[in-house]
N, CA, C and O atoms as a GROMACS GRO file, in nm:
protein
  548
    1MET      N    1   0.091  -0.125   0.024
    1MET     CA    2  -0.004   0.008   0.006
    1MET      C    3   0.115   0.104   0.010
    1MET      O    4   0.208   0.094   0.090
    2PRO      N    5   0.098   0.224  -0.110
    2PRO     CA    6   0.145   0.333  -0.094
    2PRO      C    7   0.128   0.442   0.040
    2PRO      O    8   0.027   0.449   0.110
    3SER      N    9   0.217   0.499   0.053
    3SER     CA   10   0.218   0.605   0.165
    3SER      C   11   0.199   0.747   0.098
    3SER      O   12   0.215   0.762  -0.023
    4ASN      N   13   0.169   0.836   0.171
    4ASN     CA   14   0.120   0.953   0.126
    4ASN      C   15   0.178   1.071   0.188
    4ASN      O   16   0.172   1.083   0.311
    5TRP      N   17   0.246   1.179   0.101
    5TRP     CA   18   0.331   1.286   0.170
    5TRP      C   19   0.282   1.404   0.132
    5TRP      O   20   0.203   1.426   0.040
    6ILE      N   21   0.338   1.493   0.217
    6ILE     CA   22   0.307   1.638   0.163
    6ILE      C   23   0.482   1.689   0.142
    6ILE      O   24   0.560   1.648   0.228
    7VAL      N   25   0.523   1.754   0.056
    7VAL     CA   26   0.637   1.836   0.038
    7VAL      C   27   0.632   1.986   0.021
    7VAL      O   28   0.539   2.034  -0.045
    8LYS      N   29   0.725   2.066   0.074
    8LYS     CA   30   0.694   2.211   0.059
    8LYS      C   31   0.792   2.259  -0.008
    8LYS      O   32   0.907   2.215  -0.004
    9THR      N   33   0.746   2.369  -0.084
    9THR     CA   34   0.853   2.438  -0.190
    9THR      C   35   0.834   2.574  -0.167
    9THR      O   36   0.732   2.615  -0.113
   10GLU      N   37   0.931   2.655  -0.206
   10GLU     CA   38   0.907   2.805  -0.223
   10GLU      C   39   0.875   2.831  -0.372
   10GLU      O   40   0.961   2.788  -0.449
   11PRO      N   41   0.767   2.895  -0.430
   11PRO     CA   42   0.735   2.866  -0.584
   11PRO      C   43   0.838   2.948  -0.653
   11PRO      O   44   0.874   2.914  -0.766
   12SER      N   45   0.896   3.068  -0.588
   12SER     CA   46   0.981   3.137  -0.654
   12SER      C   47   1.136   3.106  -0.665
   12SER      O   48   1.223   3.167  -0.728
   13THR      N   49   1.146   2.987  -0.581
   13THR     CA   50   1.280   2.914  -0.615
   13THR      C   51   1.253   2.787  -0.692
   13THR      O   52   1.331   2.761  -0.783
   14TYR      N   53   1.151   2.702  -0.666
   14TYR     CA   54   1.092   2.568  -0.751
   14TYR      C   55   0.983   2.559  -0.723
   14TYR      O   56   0.948   2.532  -0.608
   15SER      N   57   0.880   2.584  -0.846
   15SER     CA   58   0.747   2.568  -0.839
   15SER      C   59   0.698   2.416  -0.880
   15SER      O   60   0.782   2.332  -0.910
   16TYR      N   61   0.553   2.385  -0.880
   16TYR     CA   62   0.493   2.285  -0.908
   16TYR      C   63   0.525   2.296  -1.080
   16TYR      O   64   0.558   2.203  -1.154
   17ASP      N   65   0.510   2.402  -1.106
   17ASP     CA   66   0.508   2.425  -1.268
   17ASP      C   67   0.670   2.377  -1.316
   17ASP      O   68   0.693   2.317  -1.421
   18ASP      N   69   0.762   2.412  -1.228
   18ASP     CA   70   0.900   2.353  -1.273
   18ASP      C   71   0.909   2.208  -1.271
   18ASP      O   72   0.976   2.140  -1.349
   19LEU      N   73   0.838   2.166  -1.182
   19LEU     CA   74   0.839   1.990  -1.168
   19LEU      C   75   0.776   1.943  -1.307
   19LEU      O   76   0.831   1.858  -1.377
   20ALA      N   77   0.655   2.007  -1.340
   20ALA     CA   78   0.560   1.960  -1.435
   20ALA      C   79   0.654   1.954  -1.580
   20ALA      O   80   0.669   1.860  -1.659
   21GLY      N   81   0.703   2.073  -1.583
   21GLY     CA   82   0.790   2.097  -1.687
   21GLY      C   83   0.913   1.997  -1.712
   21GLY      O   84   0.950   1.968  -1.826
   22GLN      N   85   0.962   1.957  -1.619
   22GLN     CA   86   1.077   1.850  -1.615
   22GLN      C   87   1.029   1.721  -1.601
   22GLN      O   88   1.113   1.631  -1.597
   23LYS      N   89   0.897   1.688  -1.591
   23LYS     CA   90   0.828   1.561  -1.576
   23LYS      C   91   0.877   1.491  -1.437
   23LYS      O   92   0.792   1.456  -1.355
   24THR      N   93   0.996   1.474  -1.416
   24THR     CA   94   1.067   1.404  -1.315
   24THR      C   95   1.190   1.482  -1.258
   24THR      O   96   1.269   1.520  -1.345
   25ALA      N   97   1.222   1.513  -1.129
   25ALA     CA   98   1.319   1.583  -1.084
   25ALA      C   99   1.354   1.572  -0.975
   25ALA      O  100   1.263   1.563  -0.893
   26VAL      N  101   1.505   1.566  -0.920
   26VAL     CA  102   1.545   1.538  -0.793
   26VAL      C  103   1.492   1.631  -0.698
   26VAL      O  104   1.502   1.753  -0.710
   27TRP      N  105   1.421   1.557  -0.582
   27TRP     CA  106   1.360   1.674  -0.494
   27TRP      C  107   1.470   1.677  -0.380
   27TRP      O  108   1.473   1.588  -0.294
   28ASP      N  109   1.559   1.779  -0.382
   28ASP     CA  110   1.655   1.788  -0.284
   28ASP      C  111   1.631   1.905  -0.181
   28ASP      O  112   1.522   1.962  -0.175
   29GLY      N  113   1.730   1.934  -0.106
   29GLY     CA  114   1.745   2.090  -0.035
   29GLY      C  115   1.674   2.071   0.123
   29GLY      O  116   1.644   2.163   0.200
   30VAL      N  117   1.656   1.916   0.146
   30VAL     CA  118   1.608   1.887   0.262
   30VAL      C  119   1.710   1.875   0.372
   30VAL      O  120   1.797   1.789   0.359
   31LYS      N  121   1.708   1.964   0.493
   31LYS     CA  122   1.813   1.960   0.571
   31LYS      C  123   1.767   1.941   0.729
   31LYS      O  124   1.860   1.931   0.808
   32ASN      N  125   1.647   1.936   0.776
   32ASN     CA  126   1.576   1.926   0.882
   32ASN      C  127   1.569   1.757   0.911
   32ASN      O  128   1.495   1.684   0.846
   33ASN      N  129   1.656   1.711   1.018
   33ASN     CA  130   1.642   1.599   1.071
   33ASN      C  131   1.503   1.502   1.029
   33ASN      O  132   1.504   1.404   0.955
   34LEU      N  133   1.409   1.550   1.085
   34LEU     CA  134   1.312   1.486   1.074
   34LEU      C  135   1.234   1.472   0.962
   34LEU      O  136   1.157   1.377   0.952
   35ALA      N  137   1.249   1.574   0.859
   35ALA     CA  138   1.202   1.577   0.745
   35ALA      C  139   1.322   1.488   0.665
   35ALA      O  140   1.274   1.419   0.575
   36LEU      N  141   1.426   1.479   0.676
   36LEU     CA  142   1.506   1.376   0.606
   36LEU      C  143   1.464   1.241   0.638
   36LEU      O  144   1.463   1.158   0.548
   37LYS      N  145   1.424   1.204   0.780
   37LYS     CA  146   1.350   1.071   0.803
   37LYS      C  147   1.239   1.055   0.726
   37LYS      O  148   1.219   0.946   0.671
   38TYR      N  149   1.166   1.143   0.715
   38TYR     CA  150   1.051   1.118   0.619
   38TYR      C  151   1.091   1.097   0.479
   38TYR      O  152   1.044   1.002   0.415
   39LEU      N  153   1.168   1.173   0.431
   39LEU     CA  154   1.210   1.172   0.280
   39LEU      C  155   1.261   1.019   0.260
   39LEU      O  156   1.230   0.956   0.159
   40ARG      N  157   1.343   0.963   0.363
   40ARG     CA  158   1.417   0.835   0.331
   40ARG      C  159   1.332   0.709   0.341
   40ARG      O  160   1.368   0.599   0.299
   41GLN      N  161   1.192   0.739   0.412
   41GLN     CA  162   1.084   0.672   0.415
   41GLN      C  163   1.024   0.623   0.292
   41GLN      O  164   0.973   0.511   0.284
   42MET      N  165   1.032   0.708   0.197
   42MET     CA  166   0.946   0.735   0.060
   42MET      C  167   0.996   0.622  -0.013
   42MET      O  168   1.113   0.585  -0.017
   43GLN      N  169   0.893   0.568  -0.073
   43GLN     CA  170   0.920   0.444  -0.177
   43GLN      C  171   0.849   0.480  -0.306
   43GLN      O  172   0.746   0.547  -0.311
   44PRO      N  173   0.926   0.420  -0.430
   44PRO     CA  174   0.845   0.444  -0.538
   44PRO      C  175   0.687   0.395  -0.542
   44PRO      O  176   0.637   0.292  -0.497
   45GLY      N  177   0.637   0.487  -0.599
   45GLY     CA  178   0.470   0.458  -0.611
   45GLY      C  179   0.386   0.540  -0.487
   45GLY      O  180   0.263   0.540  -0.483
   46ASP      N  181   0.466   0.604  -0.391
   46ASP     CA  182   0.409   0.686  -0.296
   46ASP      C  183   0.354   0.808  -0.347
   46ASP      O  184   0.424   0.879  -0.419
   47ARG      N  185   0.250   0.837  -0.322
   47ARG     CA  186   0.168   0.958  -0.373
   47ARG      C  187   0.234   1.094  -0.273
   47ARG      O  188   0.277   1.088  -0.158
   48VAL      N  189   0.222   1.219  -0.366
   48VAL     CA  190   0.272   1.332  -0.285
   48VAL      C  191   0.209   1.431  -0.330
   48VAL      O  192   0.185   1.449  -0.450
   49LEU      N  193   0.171   1.516  -0.221
   49LEU     CA  194   0.111   1.658  -0.258
   49LEU      C  195   0.231   1.763  -0.232
   49LEU      O  196   0.314   1.757  -0.141
   50VAL      N  197   0.219   1.859  -0.332
   50VAL     CA  198   0.322   1.942  -0.332
   50VAL      C  199   0.244   2.091  -0.294
   50VAL      O  200   0.142   2.132  -0.351
   51TYR      N  201   0.304   2.149  -0.203
   51TYR     CA  202   0.246   2.279  -0.116
   51TYR      C  203   0.348   2.389  -0.142
   51TYR      O  204   0.463   2.378  -0.099
   52HIS      N  205   0.311   2.484  -0.204
   52HIS     CA  206   0.380   2.611  -0.206
   52HIS      C  207   0.370   2.700  -0.114
   52HIS      O  208   0.257   2.746  -0.098
   53THR      N  209   0.472   2.750  -0.030
   53THR     CA  210   0.508   2.827   0.097
   53THR      C  211   0.505   2.952   0.010
   53THR      O  212   0.489   2.962  -0.112
   54GLY      N  213   0.528   3.052   0.112
   54GLY     CA  214   0.540   3.203   0.049
   54GLY      C  215   0.431   3.265   0.049
   54GLY      O  216   0.343   3.243   0.132
   55ASP      N  217   0.423   3.338  -0.031
   55ASP     CA  218   0.286   3.420  -0.070
   55ASP      C  219   0.138   3.333  -0.068
   55ASP      O  220   0.032   3.358  -0.010
   56GLU      N  221   0.176   3.227  -0.154
   56GLU     CA  222   0.064   3.141  -0.178
   56GLU      C  223  -0.005   3.036  -0.059
   56GLU      O  224  -0.126   3.020  -0.040
   57LYS      N  225   0.096   2.976   0.008
   57LYS     CA  226   0.025   2.888   0.109
   57LYS      C  227  -0.079   2.804   0.084
   57LYS      O  228  -0.192   2.816   0.131
   58ALA      N  229  -0.034   2.710   0.000
   58ALA     CA  230  -0.156   2.604  -0.072
   58ALA      C  231  -0.101   2.504  -0.113
   58ALA      O  232   0.020   2.508  -0.135
   59VAL      N  233  -0.170   2.393  -0.134
   59VAL     CA  234  -0.138   2.236  -0.172
   59VAL      C  235  -0.171   2.280  -0.347
   59VAL      O  236  -0.286   2.314  -0.374
   60VAL      N  237  -0.076   2.278  -0.449
   60VAL     CA  238  -0.125   2.301  -0.557
   60VAL      C  239  -0.113   2.184  -0.664
   60VAL      O  240  -0.170   2.195  -0.773
   61GLY      N  241  -0.032   2.066  -0.628
   61GLY     CA  242  -0.042   1.945  -0.739
   61GLY      C  243   0.013   1.826  -0.662
   61GLY      O  244   0.060   1.810  -0.550
   62VAL      N  245  -0.008   1.760  -0.756
   62VAL     CA  246   0.018   1.582  -0.720
   62VAL      C  247   0.138   1.552  -0.788
   62VAL      O  248   0.166   1.588  -0.902
   63ALA      N  249   0.225   1.469  -0.694
   63ALA     CA  250   0.316   1.405  -0.758
   63ALA      C  251   0.339   1.266  -0.722
   63ALA      O  252   0.260   1.222  -0.638
   64GLU      N  253   0.434   1.184  -0.768
   64GLU     CA  254   0.463   1.046  -0.726
   64GLU      C  255   0.621   1.009  -0.691
   64GLU      O  256   0.719   1.068  -0.736
   65VAL      N  257   0.621   0.933  -0.630
   65VAL     CA  258   0.786   0.892  -0.585
   65VAL      C  259   0.825   0.798  -0.687
   65VAL      O  260   0.746   0.707  -0.712
   66VAL      N  261   0.919   0.803  -0.742
   66VAL     CA  262   0.967   0.744  -0.861
   66VAL      C  263   1.122   0.667  -0.827
   66VAL      O  264   1.175   0.589  -0.906
   67SER      N  265   1.177   0.703  -0.704
   67SER     CA  266   1.304   0.646  -0.624
   67SER      C  267   1.289   0.610  -0.493
   67SER      O  268   1.193   0.649  -0.426
   68GLU      N  269   1.381   0.532  -0.446
   68GLU     CA  270   1.399   0.507  -0.320
   68GLU      C  271   1.496   0.638  -0.300
   68GLU      O  272   1.548   0.700  -0.392
   69ALA      N  273   1.508   0.664  -0.170
   69ALA     CA  274   1.613   0.768  -0.115
   69ALA      C  275   1.755   0.742  -0.147
   69ALA      O  276   1.796   0.633  -0.106
   70TYR      N  277   1.845   0.820  -0.211
   70TYR     CA  278   1.966   0.788  -0.204
   70TYR      C  279   2.041   0.927  -0.172
   70TYR      O  280   1.978   1.033  -0.166
   71ALA      N  281   2.169   0.919  -0.152
   71ALA     CA  282   2.277   1.034  -0.128
   71ALA      C  283   2.246   1.155  -0.213
   71ALA      O  284   2.198   1.146  -0.326
   72ASP      N  285   2.274   1.269  -0.150
   72ASP     CA  286   2.251   1.391  -0.238
   72ASP      C  287   2.365   1.415  -0.319
   72ASP      O  288   2.472   1.446  -0.266
   73PRO      N  289   2.352   1.403  -0.455
   73PRO     CA  290   2.462   1.426  -0.522
   73PRO      C  291   2.540   1.554  -0.527
   73PRO      O  292   2.650   1.574  -0.578
   74LYS      N  293   2.473   1.625  -0.472
   74LYS     CA  294   2.521   1.781  -0.466
   74LYS      C  295   2.652   1.809  -0.357
   74LYS      O  296   2.743   1.890  -0.372
   75HIS      N  297   2.628   1.706  -0.235
   75HIS     CA  298   2.649   1.760  -0.104
   75HIS      C  299   2.740   1.621  -0.075
   75HIS      O  300   2.701   1.511  -0.115
   76LYS      N  301   2.854   1.637  -0.007
   76LYS     CA  302   2.935   1.532   0.036
   76LYS      C  303   2.859   1.477   0.182
   76LYS      O  304   2.885   1.362   0.216
   77ASP      N  305   2.785   1.541   0.249
   77ASP     CA  306   2.735   1.519   0.366
   77ASP      C  307   2.655   1.401   0.364
   77ASP      O  308   2.550   1.415   0.302
   78PRO      N  309   2.678   1.258   0.428
   78PRO     CA  310   2.624   1.171   0.397
   78PRO      C  311   2.463   1.151   0.464
   78PRO      O  312   2.380   1.063   0.437
   79LYS      N  313   2.452   1.262   0.559
   79LYS     CA  314   2.335   1.262   0.622
   79LYS      C  315   2.210   1.318   0.529
   79LYS      O  316   2.090   1.313   0.553
   80LEU      N  317   2.283   1.379   0.404
   80LEU     CA  318   2.134   1.439   0.335
   80LEU      C  319   2.103   1.354   0.214
   80LEU      O  320   2.185   1.302   0.139
   81ALA      N  321   1.983   1.348   0.209
   81ALA     CA  322   1.927   1.253   0.113
   81ALA      C  323   1.811   1.312   0.011
   81ALA      O  324   1.736   1.403   0.047
   82VAL      N  325   1.804   1.259  -0.098
   82VAL     CA  326   1.708   1.306  -0.212
   82VAL      C  327   1.591   1.190  -0.259
   82VAL      O  328   1.594   1.076  -0.213
   83VAL      N  329   1.512   1.224  -0.334
   83VAL     CA  330   1.449   1.133  -0.383
   83VAL      C  331   1.396   1.166  -0.538
   83VAL      O  332   1.371   1.286  -0.551
   84ASP      N  333   1.375   1.096  -0.643
   84ASP     CA  334   1.306   1.160  -0.770
   84ASP      C  335   1.161   1.154  -0.770
   84ASP      O  336   1.105   1.048  -0.743
   85LEU      N  337   1.085   1.273  -0.800
   85LEU     CA  338   0.966   1.289  -0.794
   85LEU      C  339   0.905   1.301  -0.939
   85LEU      O  340   0.980   1.350  -1.023
   86ARG      N  341   0.783   1.263  -0.980
   86ARG     CA  342   0.738   1.289  -1.105
   86ARG      C  343   0.607   1.354  -1.086
   86ARG      O  344   0.530   1.321  -0.995
   87ALA      N  345   0.575   1.465  -1.192
   87ALA     CA  346   0.461   1.526  -1.174
   87ALA      C  347   0.336   1.459  -1.212
   87ALA      O  348   0.339   1.401  -1.320
   88VAL      N  349   0.222   1.455  -1.142
   88VAL     CA  350   0.122   1.380  -1.209
   88VAL      C  351  -0.001   1.454  -1.264
   88VAL      O  352  -0.074   1.426  -1.359
   89GLY      N  353  -0.005   1.586  -1.154
   89GLY     CA  354  -0.104   1.675  -1.215
   89GLY      C  355  -0.118   1.794  -1.115
   89GLY      O  356  -0.084   1.781  -0.998
   90ARG      N  357  -0.166   1.902  -1.159
   90ARG     CA  358  -0.199   2.017  -1.095
   90ARG      C  359  -0.340   2.003  -1.058
   90ARG      O  360  -0.429   1.959  -1.132
   91LEU      N  361  -0.355   2.046  -0.930
   91LEU     CA  362  -0.505   2.026  -0.869
   91LEU      C  363  -0.562   2.148  -0.931
   91LEU      O  364  -0.501   2.254  -0.946
   92PRO      N  365  -0.709   2.122  -0.973
   92PRO     CA  366  -0.798   2.220  -1.063
   92PRO      C  367  -0.801   2.359  -0.971
   92PRO      O  368  -0.813   2.473  -1.016
   93ARG      N  369  -0.790   2.327  -0.852
   93ARG     CA  370  -0.828   2.442  -0.750
   93ARG      C  371  -0.725   2.424  -0.643
   93ARG      O  372  -0.720   2.318  -0.581
   94PRO      N  373  -0.621   2.547  -0.613
   94PRO     CA  374  -0.534   2.540  -0.504
   94PRO      C  375  -0.608   2.519  -0.392
   94PRO      O  376  -0.722   2.565  -0.379
   95VAL      N  377  -0.538   2.435  -0.288
   95VAL     CA  378  -0.622   2.416  -0.147
   95VAL      C  379  -0.549   2.512  -0.038
   95VAL      O  380  -0.441   2.464  -0.004
   96PRO      N  381  -0.580   2.636   0.026
   96PRO     CA  382  -0.519   2.693   0.090
   96PRO      C  383  -0.479   2.659   0.234
   96PRO      O  384  -0.567   2.599   0.297
   97LEU      N  385  -0.370   2.685   0.297
   97LEU     CA  386  -0.350   2.647   0.414
   97LEU      C  387  -0.464   2.683   0.511
   97LEU      O  388  -0.505   2.602   0.594
   98ALA      N  389  -0.516   2.816   0.496
   98ALA     CA  390  -0.618   2.845   0.595
   98ALA      C  391  -0.743   2.778   0.578
   98ALA      O  392  -0.824   2.798   0.668
   99GLU      N  393  -0.785   2.694   0.470
   99GLU     CA  394  -0.883   2.615   0.464
   99GLU      C  395  -0.864   2.478   0.514
   99GLU      O  396  -0.956   2.409   0.556
  100ILE      N  397  -0.725   2.439   0.505
  100ILE     CA  398  -0.686   2.289   0.576
  100ILE      C  399  -0.698   2.310   0.717
  100ILE      O  400  -0.759   2.234   0.792
  101LYS      N  401  -0.626   2.439   0.759
  101LYS     CA  402  -0.683   2.437   0.905
  101LYS      C  403  -0.810   2.469   0.968
  101LYS      O  404  -0.828   2.484   1.088
  102GLN      N  405  -0.899   2.480   0.872
  102GLN     CA  406  -1.033   2.467   0.935
  102GLN      C  407  -1.113   2.346   0.962
  102GLN      O  408  -1.210   2.334   1.037
  103GLY      N  409  -1.051   2.258   0.886
  103GLY     CA  410  -1.084   2.098   0.868
  103GLY      C  411  -1.042   2.007   0.994
  103GLY      O  412  -0.922   1.990   1.018
  104ARG      N  413  -1.143   1.947   1.077
  104ARG     CA  414  -1.112   1.898   1.191
  104ARG      C  415  -0.999   1.767   1.150
  104ARG      O  416  -0.904   1.726   1.217
  105ALA      N  417  -1.045   1.725   1.027
  105ALA     CA  418  -0.955   1.590   0.985
  105ALA      C  419  -0.823   1.614   0.993
  105ALA      O  420  -0.748   1.517   0.999
  106PHE      N  421  -0.771   1.747   0.995
  106PHE     CA  422  -0.623   1.778   0.960
  106PHE      C  423  -0.549   1.822   1.094
  106PHE      O  424  -0.432   1.859   1.103
  107ALA      N  425  -0.641   1.810   1.196
  107ALA     CA  426  -0.574   1.857   1.321
  107ALA      C  427  -0.424   1.826   1.347
  107ALA      O  428  -0.336   1.906   1.380
  108ASP      N  429  -0.416   1.693   1.324
  108ASP     CA  430  -0.277   1.630   1.371
  108ASP      C  431  -0.172   1.620   1.220
  108ASP      O  432  -0.066   1.557   1.222
  109LEU      N  433  -0.215   1.681   1.116
  109LEU     CA  434  -0.121   1.695   0.991
  109LEU      C  435  -0.020   1.780   1.027
  109LEU      O  436  -0.041   1.879   1.097
  110GLY      N  437   0.098   1.747   0.981
  110GLY     CA  438   0.216   1.819   0.998
  110GLY      C  439   0.208   1.948   0.946
  110GLY      O  440   0.256   2.042   1.010
  111LEU      N  441   0.157   1.963   0.844
  111LEU     CA  442   0.147   2.097   0.766
  111LEU      C  443   0.057   2.207   0.849
  111LEU      O  444   0.068   2.324   0.815
  112VAL      N  445  -0.029   2.173   0.955
  112VAL     CA  446  -0.100   2.223   1.048
  112VAL      C  447  -0.020   2.215   1.185
  112VAL      O  448  -0.052   2.295   1.273
  113ARG      N  449   0.051   2.152   1.202
  113ARG     CA  450   0.103   2.130   1.363
  113ARG      C  451   0.262   2.163   1.356
  113ARG      O  452   0.318   2.207   1.456
  114MET      N  453   0.334   2.139   1.234
  114MET     CA  454   0.477   2.170   1.248
  114MET      C  455   0.479   2.257   1.106
  114MET      O  456   0.502   2.189   1.006
  115GLY      N  457   0.460   2.384   1.088
  115GLY     CA  458   0.460   2.458   1.002
  115GLY      C  459   0.611   2.478   0.933
  115GLY      O  460   0.618   2.508   0.814
  116ARG      N  461   0.708   2.462   0.999
  116ARG     CA  462   0.822   2.462   0.893
  116ARG      C  463   0.896   2.347   0.857
  116ARG      O  464   1.004   2.357   0.799
  117LEU      N  465   0.837   2.224   0.891
  117LEU     CA  466   0.874   2.087   0.828
  117LEU      C  467   0.843   2.100   0.679
  117LEU      O  468   0.744   2.160   0.639
  118SER      N  469   0.953   2.029   0.581
  118SER     CA  470   0.932   2.023   0.480
  118SER      C  471   0.906   1.930   0.389
  118SER      O  472   0.898   1.952   0.268
  119VAL      N  473   0.888   1.781   0.466
  119VAL     CA  474   0.864   1.676   0.427
  119VAL      C  475   0.785   1.629   0.539
  119VAL      O  476   0.828   1.650   0.653
  120MET      N  477   0.642   1.549   0.516
  120MET     CA  478   0.571   1.503   0.609
  120MET      C  479   0.455   1.400   0.585
  120MET      O  480   0.398   1.406   0.476
  121PRO      N  481   0.418   1.312   0.670
  121PRO     CA  482   0.336   1.223   0.580
  121PRO      C  483   0.194   1.274   0.609
  121PRO      O  484   0.169   1.364   0.688
  122ALA      N  485   0.090   1.195   0.521
  122ALA     CA  486  -0.039   1.273   0.548
  122ALA      C  487  -0.126   1.093   0.548
  122ALA      O  488  -0.078   0.989   0.502
  123SER      N  489  -0.207   1.105   0.588
  123SER     CA  490  -0.286   0.972   0.607
  123SER      C  491  -0.374   0.956   0.489
  123SER      O  492  -0.424   1.051   0.429
  124ALA      N  493  -0.390   0.838   0.459
  124ALA     CA  494  -0.476   0.821   0.320
  124ALA      C  495  -0.573   0.888   0.309
  124ALA      O  496  -0.591   0.938   0.198
  125ASP      N  497  -0.673   0.917   0.417
  125ASP     CA  498  -0.800   1.011   0.427
  125ASP      C  499  -0.755   1.160   0.429
  125ASP      O  500  -0.831   1.242   0.377
  126GLN      N  501  -0.648   1.200   0.480
  126GLN     CA  502  -0.624   1.324   0.468
  126GLN      C  503  -0.584   1.374   0.334
  126GLN      O  504  -0.614   1.489   0.301
  127PHE      N  505  -0.516   1.291   0.252
  127PHE     CA  506  -0.446   1.286   0.115
  127PHE      C  507  -0.577   1.320   0.032
  127PHE      O  508  -0.595   1.422  -0.035
  128LYS      N  509  -0.681   1.192   0.052
  128LYS     CA  510  -0.787   1.206  -0.050
  128LYS      C  511  -0.887   1.340  -0.003
  128LYS      O  512  -0.931   1.406  -0.097
  129HIS      N  513  -0.921   1.378   0.122
  129HIS     CA  514  -0.974   1.490   0.146
  129HIS      C  515  -0.919   1.618   0.085
  129HIS      O  516  -0.992   1.693   0.022
  130ILE      N  517  -0.765   1.646   0.108
  130ILE     CA  518  -0.732   1.741   0.018
  130ILE      C  519  -0.765   1.756  -0.132
  130ILE      O  520  -0.810   1.857  -0.186
  131LEU      N  521  -0.735   1.636  -0.190
  131LEU     CA  522  -0.767   1.609  -0.343
  131LEU      C  523  -0.892   1.659  -0.365
  131LEU      O  524  -0.912   1.733  -0.461
  132LYS      N  525  -1.019   1.616  -0.252
  132LYS     CA  526  -1.163   1.661  -0.305
  132LYS      C  527  -1.170   1.825  -0.292
  132LYS      O  528  -1.238   1.883  -0.377
  133LEU      N  529  -1.103   1.902  -0.190
  133LEU     CA  530  -1.110   2.037  -0.168
  133LEU      C  531  -1.050   2.065  -0.317
  133LEU      O  532  -1.119   2.131  -0.394
  134GLY      N  533  -0.945   2.025  -0.352
  134GLY     CA  534  -0.880   2.101  -0.487
  134GLY      C  535  -0.946   2.038  -0.610
  134GLY      O  536  -0.889   2.042  -0.719
  135GLY      N  537  -1.080   1.973  -0.593
  135GLY     CA  538  -1.133   1.954  -0.725
  135GLY      C  539  -1.103   1.814  -0.787
  135GLY      O  540  -1.165   1.764  -0.881
  136SER      N  541  -0.990   1.752  -0.713
  136SER     CA  542  -0.961   1.627  -0.794
  136SER      C  543  -1.022   1.476  -0.732
  136SER      O  544  -1.083   1.482  -0.625
  137LYS      N  545  -1.013   1.391  -0.774
  137LYS     CA  546  -1.049   1.245  -0.704
  137LYS      C  547  -0.932   1.196  -0.639
  137LYS      O  548  -0.935   1.088  -0.579
   0.00000   0.00000   0.00000
């Protein structure tokens, strides 16, 4: 059974549209120990919601993990890891953080509880609920 994740990115640095344009990309830049722990748990086939930070503060798209975690090729630090993500599709409607915070189903979601974490798990129900809020299945 695939796991579900949320990754955060600053769209002025790297946006969902950048990922969609590349089709598949190395998801790097994660340095927080807990976020790295979650990143290392990702497996091919896992589903990922992409959240834009900054001014937008909204879940904007869906991706899929296409590789197991591996050492970040840009850094010599063995603690740093990356995964490869493939763009699946943009949500018909971005789901703002303010809307997510209003839902009781999201009370324990990392996006609500740990705002600075860049990689976090989401339950299957939370994932489906965000997709539904965004106008997807």
